[in-house]
Structures are given as C-alpha cells and as structure tokens.
C-alpha positions in Angstrom: 195.1 137.6 95.5 191.5 136.9 96.4 191.5 138.0 100.0 192.1 141.1 102.0 192.0 141.9 105.7 189.2 144.4 106.5 189.2 146.4 109.7 185.8 148.0 110.4 185.2 150.8 112.9 182.1 152.8 113.8 183.9 156.1 113.3 187.2 157.8 112.5 188.1 158.3 116.1 187.9 154.5 116.8 190.0 153.8 113.7 192.6 156.3 114.7 192.7 154.9 118.2 193.5 151.5 116.8 196.5 152.8 114.9 195.0 153.8 111.6 196.2 157.4 111.8 197.9 157.7 108.4 199.4 161.2 109.3 201.4 159.6 112.0 202.9 156.7 110.0 206.7 156.9 109.8 206.9 155.7 106.3 203.8 157.4 105.0 203.8 157.6 101.2 202.9 160.8 99.6 199.2 161.5 99.4 197.6 160.3 96.2 194.2 161.1 94.7 192.1 158.5 92.8 191.2 160.1 89.4 189.8 157.2 87.4 188.4 153.7 87.8 188.9 151.4 84.8 186.5 148.4 84.9 187.6 145.4 82.9 184.7 143.0 82.6 186.9 140.0 81.7 189.9 141.0 83.7 190.9 137.7 85.4 191.9 134.4 83.9 188.5 133.1 84.9 186.8 135.9 83.0 185.7 137.8 86.1 185.8 141.6 86.4 188.6 143.7 87.8 188.7 147.4 88.8 191.9 149.4 88.2 192.0 152.6 90.3 194.2 155.2 88.7 195.8 157.6 91.2 198.0 160.6 90.9 200.5 161.8 93.5 201.6 165.3 94.3 204.3 165.2 91.7 201.9 164.1 88.9 203.2 160.4 88.9 200.5 157.9 88.2 199.9 154.8 90.3 197.5 151.9 89.6 195.9 149.6 92.2 194.0 146.7 90.8 191.3 144.9 92.8 189.0 142.1 91.6 185.3 142.7 91.3 184.6 139.9 93.9 187.0 141.5 96.4 185.6 144.9 95.8 182.0 143.6 96.3 183.1 141.9 99.6 184.5 145.2 100.8 181.3 147.1 99.9 179.1 144.4 101.5 181.0 144.8 104.8 180.9 148.6 104.5 177.1 148.6 104.2 176.5 145.7 106.7 177.2 147.7 109.8 179.6 145.0 111.1 182.5 146.1 113.3 185.8 144.4 114.0 188.3 142.6 111.9 187.3 140.2 109.1 189.2 138.1 106.6 
C-alpha cells in the first residue's frame, strides 16, 4: 500500500471532537507501546526503504507495523507543514 488517509488537527481537543477519542472506541484494542524501529534500506521490491515498528502489548505480545519510507516521509511532511484537514 502506498497511500494512507491523514487527518490533521490543530490540537487534541479538535481531534477528539471529530471522533478520534481512542478511549471511547467500542472495539479498542489493548494499548501497545512502540519499543523499536527497524529500518530496512532495501525493504521494497523497488529497493526503497521500509520502517518496521515493533510494539508490545500489555501481555507482552509483540506486534509489527510496517510502513514504507516514502509513506512515512509524507506523514512527517504533513505533520511539520501546519496544514489542517483531511488529505490523501
């Protein structure tokens, strides 16, 4: 997947007001904590980087979320741009 929906808000209150109140989600998964980031410089078929985020839940189970370097850069660029609203 090379795209992700990004919702950008000026503060936590605005995000919560738009439904991003994770404590209120009916099917909220257990809280997990990111413990490591594994950067694979040639992680995609095209030889582009990927980032694997290693997370641990409250029972000690490990979970992995992989994101491409390009997608991560796009998220970071939006985070530092000051833009608000939804982007694709």
